[in-house]
C-alpha positions as CSV (number, residue, x, y, z in Angstrom):
1,M,-7.7,36.0,22.3
2,T,-4.3,34.5,23.5
3,N,-1.4,36.9,24.8
4,E,0.6,36.3,21.6
5,L,-2.2,38.1,19.8
6,L,-1.1,41.3,22.0
7,Y,2.1,41.2,21.2
8,Q,1.4,40.9,17.5
9,I,-0.8,43.7,17.5
10,A,1.8,45.7,18.9
11,L,4.5,44.6,16.8
12,T,2.4,46.3,13.9
13,L,2.5,49.3,16.1
14,V,6.1,50.0,16.6
15,P,7.7,53.0,15.1
16,N,10.2,52.4,12.4
17,I,9.0,48.6,12.0
18,G,7.0,47.6,8.5
19,C,6.1,44.4,7.1
20,V,9.8,43.6,6.2
21,Q,11.1,43.7,9.0
22,S,8.6,42.3,11.1
23,K,9.2,39.3,8.9
24,I,12.7,38.9,9.6
25,L,12.2,39.0,13.2
26,I,9.4,36.4,13.0
27,E,11.7,34.3,11.0
28,K,14.3,34.6,13.4
29,Y,12.1,34.3,16.5
30,G,9.2,32.5,15.7
31,N,6.7,34.5,17.5
32,A,6.0,38.2,18.4
33,E,6.1,38.0,22.4
34,S,9.5,36.8,21.9
35,V,10.7,39.6,19.5
36,F,9.7,42.3,22.5
37,K,11.7,40.3,24.8
38,A,14.4,39.7,23.0
39,R,17.7,41.9,23.9
40,K,18.3,45.0,22.4
41,K,22.0,44.0,22.0
42,E,20.9,40.7,19.9
43,L,17.9,42.6,18.2
44,S,20.5,45.4,16.8
45,A,22.7,42.7,15.8
46,I,20.1,41.4,13.0
47,E,21.0,42.6,9.7
48,N,17.9,45.4,8.4
49,I,17.0,45.9,11.7
50,G,20.3,48.0,13.6
51,V,20.0,50.4,17.0
52,V,17.2,52.6,16.0
53,R,15.0,50.3,15.1
54,A,15.7,47.8,18.2
55,S,15.3,50.6,20.4
56,S,11.8,51.6,18.9
57,I,11.1,48.0,20.1
58,K,12.3,48.0,23.3
59,S,10.8,51.5,24.0
60,F,7.6,50.9,22.7
61,D,5.0,50.8,25.9
62,N,1.7,51.5,24.1
63,F,0.5,47.8,24.5
64,S,-3.3,49.7,25.9
65,L,-3.9,50.4,21.8
66,A,-3.2,46.8,21.2
67,E,-5.8,45.6,24.0
68,D,-8.4,48.5,22.7
69,E,-8.0,46.4,19.1
70,I,-8.7,42.7,20.9
71,K,-11.4,43.9,22.8
72,F,-12.9,45.6,19.0
73,M,-12.1,42.5,17.1
74,E,-13.8,40.4,20.3
75,K,-17.2,42.5,20.3
76,Y,-17.5,42.2,15.8
77,K,-16.0,38.5,15.5
78,I,-13.0,39.3,13.8
79,T,-10.8,37.0,13.1
80,P,-6.6,38.0,13.1
81,L,-4.5,36.3,10.7
82,F,-0.7,36.4,11.5
83,I,2.1,36.3,9.0
84,A,3.0,33.0,11.0
85,D,-0.4,31.5,11.2
86,K,-1.7,28.3,9.3
87,N,-4.5,30.3,7.8
88,Y,-2.9,33.4,6.6
89,P,-3.2,33.6,2.6
90,K,-0.3,31.5,1.2
91,R,-0.2,33.7,-1.8
92,L,0.6,36.8,0.3
93,L,3.4,34.5,1.7
94,H,5.1,34.9,-1.9
95,C,5.4,39.1,-1.0
96,Y,8.3,40.4,0.1
97,D,6.4,43.0,1.9
98,A,3.5,40.5,3.3
99,P,1.5,42.4,5.7
100,T,2.3,41.1,9.4
101,L,-0.9,41.1,10.6
102,L,-4.6,41.0,8.9
103,Y,-8.0,41.3,10.6
104,Y,-10.7,39.5,8.6
105,R,-14.5,39.4,8.9
106,G,-16.3,37.2,7.0
107,N,-16.3,33.3,5.8
108,A,-14.6,32.9,2.6
109,D,-11.7,30.7,2.3
110,L,-8.5,33.0,1.7
111,N,-6.5,30.0,0.1
112,A,-9.5,28.9,-2.3
113,S,-8.1,26.9,-5.2
114,K,-8.8,29.7,-7.9
115,I,-9.2,33.7,-7.1
116,I,-8.7,37.1,-9.5
117,S,-8.7,40.4,-8.8
118,I,-10.9,42.7,-10.6
119,I,-10.2,46.2,-10.8
120,G,-10.6,49.6,-12.6
121,T,-11.5,53.2,-12.9
122,R,-14.2,54.4,-10.4
123,S,-16.0,56.7,-13.4
124,N,-16.5,53.2,-15.7
125,T,-18.4,53.6,-19.2
126,D,-21.4,51.2,-20.3
127,Y,-18.5,49.0,-21.9
128,G,-16.4,48.0,-18.9
129,K,-19.6,47.6,-16.6
130,Q,-20.6,44.8,-19.5
131,V,-17.3,43.3,-19.6
132,T,-17.2,43.2,-15.8
133,E,-20.5,41.5,-15.4
134,K,-19.5,39.2,-18.3
135,L,-16.5,38.1,-16.7
136,V,-17.4,37.2,-13.6
137,S,-20.5,35.3,-15.0
138,E,-18.0,33.4,-17.0
139,L,-15.7,32.8,-13.7
140,K,-19.0,31.2,-11.9
141,E,-18.3,27.3,-13.2
142,L,-14.4,27.1,-11.8
143,N,-15.8,29.0,-8.3
144,V,-13.6,31.5,-8.6
145,L,-12.9,33.9,-5.3
146,I,-13.4,37.5,-6.6
147,I,-11.3,40.3,-5.0
148,S,-11.3,44.2,-4.8
149,G,-11.4,46.9,-3.2
150,L,-15.0,48.0,-2.3
151,A,-14.6,51.6,-4.4
152,F,-16.9,53.6,-7.2
153,G,-17.3,51.9,-10.2
154,I,-15.7,48.8,-11.4
155,D,-14.8,47.5,-8.2
156,A,-18.1,47.6,-7.0
157,I,-19.5,46.4,-10.2
158,A,-17.1,43.4,-9.6
159,H,-18.5,42.6,-6.1
160,K,-22.0,42.8,-6.8
161,A,-21.9,40.6,-9.8
162,A,-19.8,38.0,-7.9
163,L,-23.0,38.0,-5.3
164,Q,-25.5,37.6,-8.0
165,N,-23.6,34.7,-9.6
166,E,-22.9,33.1,-5.7
167,L,-19.4,33.8,-5.8
168,E,-17.3,34.5,-2.8
169,T,-16.2,38.0,-2.8
170,I,-13.5,39.9,-0.7
171,A,-13.5,43.5,-0.1
172,V,-10.2,44.9,1.0
173,L,-10.0,48.0,2.8
174,A,-7.9,51.0,3.3
175,H,-8.8,51.4,6.9
176,G,-10.2,49.9,9.9
177,L,-13.0,47.6,10.0
178,N,-15.0,50.0,12.3
179,I,-15.8,52.3,9.0
180,I,-16.7,51.6,5.8
181,Y,-15.7,53.8,2.7
182,P,-17.2,54.8,0.9
183,Q,-20.3,55.5,3.0
184,Q,-23.0,54.5,0.3
185,H,-21.6,50.8,0.1
186,K,-22.5,50.0,3.8
187,T,-25.3,47.7,2.4
188,L,-22.9,46.4,-0.3
189,A,-20.7,45.7,2.6
190,K,-23.1,43.5,4.6
191,E,-23.7,41.5,1.7
192,I,-20.2,41.1,1.1
193,V,-19.7,39.6,5.0
194,Q,-22.2,37.0,4.3
195,Q,-21.0,35.8,1.2
196,G,-17.4,36.5,1.5
197,G,-15.6,39.1,4.0
198,L,-14.0,42.3,4.8
199,L,-10.1,42.1,5.2
200,T,-7.6,44.8,6.2
201,E,-4.0,45.0,7.7
202,F,-5.3,48.7,9.6
203,T,-6.8,48.8,13.4
204,N,-9.8,50.2,14.1
205,G,-8.7,53.9,14.5
206,D,-7.1,54.0,11.1
207,K,-8.9,56.0,8.6
208,P,-9.0,56.2,5.1
209,D,-6.4,58.7,4.1
210,K,-4.9,58.8,1.0
211,H,-1.6,57.2,1.6
212,N,-2.9,53.6,2.6
213,F,-4.3,53.1,-0.5
214,P,-1.3,51.8,-2.4
215,K,-0.9,49.7,0.4
216,R,-4.4,48.2,0.7
217,N,-3.6,47.7,-3.3
218,R,-0.8,45.7,-2.8
219,I,-3.1,43.3,-0.7
220,V,-5.7,43.2,-3.5
221,A,-2.3,42.0,-6.0
222,G,-0.9,39.6,-3.9
223,L,-3.9,37.9,-2.8
224,A,-5.1,36.6,-6.0
225,D,-3.7,34.4,-9.1
226,A,-3.8,37.1,-11.5
227,T,-5.4,40.7,-11.4
228,V,-7.7,42.3,-14.4
229,V,-8.1,45.6,-14.8
230,I,-11.1,46.5,-16.9
231,E,-10.8,50.5,-17.4
232,T,-8.5,53.2,-16.0
233,A,-6.8,56.3,-17.0
234,I,-2.9,56.5,-17.2
235,K,-2.6,57.4,-13.5
236,G,-4.4,55.9,-10.5
237,G,-4.9,52.9,-8.1
238,S,-5.2,50.1,-10.9
239,M,-2.1,51.3,-12.2
240,I,-0.6,51.1,-8.7
241,T,-2.0,47.2,-8.1
242,A,-1.1,46.2,-11.8
243,E,2.5,47.2,-11.0
244,F,2.3,45.4,-7.4
245,A,0.7,42.1,-9.4
246,N,3.8,42.6,-12.1
247,N,6.5,42.6,-9.2
248,Y,4.9,39.9,-7.3
249,N,5.2,37.5,-10.8
250,R,1.7,37.6,-10.9
251,D,-0.5,37.4,-14.3
252,V,-1.7,40.8,-15.4
253,F,-4.7,41.1,-17.8
254,A,-5.9,44.5,-19.2
255,L,-9.1,45.5,-21.4
256,P,-8.2,47.2,-24.5
257,G,-10.2,50.3,-25.3
258,K,-10.2,53.1,-27.8
259,I,-7.1,55.1,-27.9
260,T,-9.4,58.7,-27.7
261,D,-10.7,57.3,-24.6
262,T,-8.8,58.6,-21.4
263,K,-10.9,55.7,-19.3
264,S,-8.4,52.9,-21.4
265,T,-5.0,54.7,-21.6
266,G,-4.0,52.9,-18.8
267,C,-5.0,49.5,-20.0
268,N,-3.9,50.2,-23.5
269,Y,-0.5,51.5,-22.0
270,L,-0.3,48.0,-19.9
271,I,-0.6,46.1,-22.9
272,Q,1.6,48.1,-25.2
273,N,4.6,47.7,-22.7
274,N,3.8,43.8,-22.1
275,K,3.0,44.5,-18.4
276,A,-0.5,43.0,-19.0
277,I,-2.1,40.4,-21.6
278,L,-4.6,41.6,-23.6
279,F,-8.0,40.7,-22.1
280,T,-10.6,39.2,-24.5
281,D,-12.7,36.9,-22.7
282,A,-12.7,34.4,-19.6
283,K,-12.0,31.2,-21.6
284,E,-8.7,32.7,-22.7
285,L,-7.7,34.0,-19.0
286,M,-8.9,30.4,-17.8
287,A,-6.5,28.6,-20.4
288,T,-3.5,31.2,-19.5
289,L,-3.9,30.1,-15.9
290,G,-3.9,26.5,-16.7
291,W,-7.5,26.4,-14.7
292,Q,-9.1,23.1,-15.7
293,T,-13.1,22.9,-15.4
294,K,-13.5,19.4,-14.2
295,K,-12.4,19.0,-10.2
296,I,-9.5,17.3,-9.8
297,N,-9.2,14.4,-7.2
298,K,-6.8,15.7,-4.6
299,K,-5.9,12.4,-3.2
300,Q,-4.8,11.1,-6.6
301,Q,-3.1,14.5,-7.5
302,K,-1.0,13.7,-4.5
303,E,-0.3,10.4,-4.6
304,L,0.5,9.9,-8.5
305,F,1.5,13.4,-9.3
306,I,-0.6,13.0,-12.8
307,E,-1.6,16.6,-13.0
308,L,1.4,18.5,-11.9
309,N,3.4,20.3,-14.9
310,E,6.9,20.0,-15.4
311,D,7.9,22.5,-13.2
312,E,6.0,21.0,-10.6
313,R,7.3,17.8,-10.6
314,T,10.9,19.3,-11.0
315,I,10.3,20.6,-7.3
316,V,8.7,17.5,-5.5
317,N,11.4,15.5,-7.1
318,I,14.1,17.7,-5.3
319,L,12.0,17.5,-2.1
320,R,11.4,13.7,-2.3
321,E,15.5,13.6,-1.7
322,K,15.5,14.9,2.0
323,E,12.9,16.0,4.6
324,L,13.6,20.0,4.7
325,T,14.7,22.0,1.5
326,H,15.9,25.7,1.8
327,I,14.5,27.5,-1.3
328,D,17.7,28.6,-2.0
329,E,18.5,25.0,-2.8
330,I,15.2,24.6,-4.6
331,N,16.3,27.5,-7.0
332,L,19.9,26.3,-7.7
333,R,19.0,22.6,-8.3
334,S,15.6,23.2,-10.5
335,N,17.5,25.2,-13.3
336,L,14.5,27.5,-12.9
337,S,13.9,31.0,-13.1
338,S,12.8,32.6,-9.3
339,S,9.6,33.4,-10.6
340,S,8.8,30.0,-12.0
341,V,10.0,28.5,-8.6
342,A,7.9,30.9,-6.8
343,A,4.6,29.9,-8.8
344,A,5.2,26.1,-9.0
345,I,5.8,26.4,-5.0
346,L,2.9,28.3,-4.5
347,N,0.5,26.0,-6.6
348,L,2.1,23.3,-5.0
349,E,1.1,24.5,-1.4
350,L,-2.6,25.5,-3.1
351,Q,-2.9,21.7,-3.8
352,N,-1.2,20.3,-0.2
353,V,1.4,18.4,-1.9
354,I,4.0,20.7,0.1
355,T,4.0,23.0,2.6
356,G,6.2,25.8,4.0
357,L,8.1,26.0,6.9
358,P,10.0,29.1,9.1
359,G,13.1,30.2,7.5
360,K,12.2,29.6,3.9
361,M,12.2,25.9,4.4
362,Y,9.8,23.8,2.7
363,K,8.9,19.8,2.3
364,L,6.7,17.3,1.1
365,L,3.1,16.7,3.0
């Protein structure tokens, strides 16, 4: 563990400094230690920081909490993932409110080529259970990483189905890694650590308070290529997650249900209002996401670009013209919508064709 980690954790503890402000500061200074060592006047002059936030940074002195967190991480072999780290989940980098620091205990690749979030009600029906298990089993051939929230109901069913089908699965938590909530899922959580992982942005002192769950839900949405809503009422965590996924320009799929079934009112609403694609089976989902069943030769893909779609080829051609290109220039020259550019850049990063650099700059690898 490095001295920089102490400052990274401390940055997440500073009052009035959220994920958006942290991202601005890291883009300017490059690392967390430099943020704390910057002059107050300089910090105050940064857009969206100002005098109050600058004062919060300069007056912060509770580094002992960060030291305690580091000891906890070392004891339980927890991996820190800072927003500027190369191993940080790339899909989250395309979210405006990406977590500044993640705590990870597991072995799955958070930048796997294919990731799906499966969410739903805590009080599922047999229909919801059967569809979830069938979906996960059909995703096995593509070795898809399954994301969910370790809650009762659809979440737990999705995790268990992934384990049974020898797929890696990640449980995103709304609390620190010192506890498991609900307690009944302690055994399941242990199994997930062995075949995936537990992920959170909360420190080990944070409890599963009500306001933490929407924060957790944005990570569930942002980590994945698409979110599948199996069953949900018109209000609840699943609807919040679906809204986040839409805001992040990710595909949302929803399982239709009877109009008289309260557990399907949320799904039916999402479909009716064009906030979700009607989900029928895994093959249609795969086709919508453009996933291939045969493995792609990455070296051949990088050299010949034969597997790239039109949007991706357009961006590659722009990046060929100079070493570094800003995202605004890519948006302007490509004549594509911002969501299309974001999707294409994400795919190119995951295929190791391009890489993102601080300041929203991109270059070919």
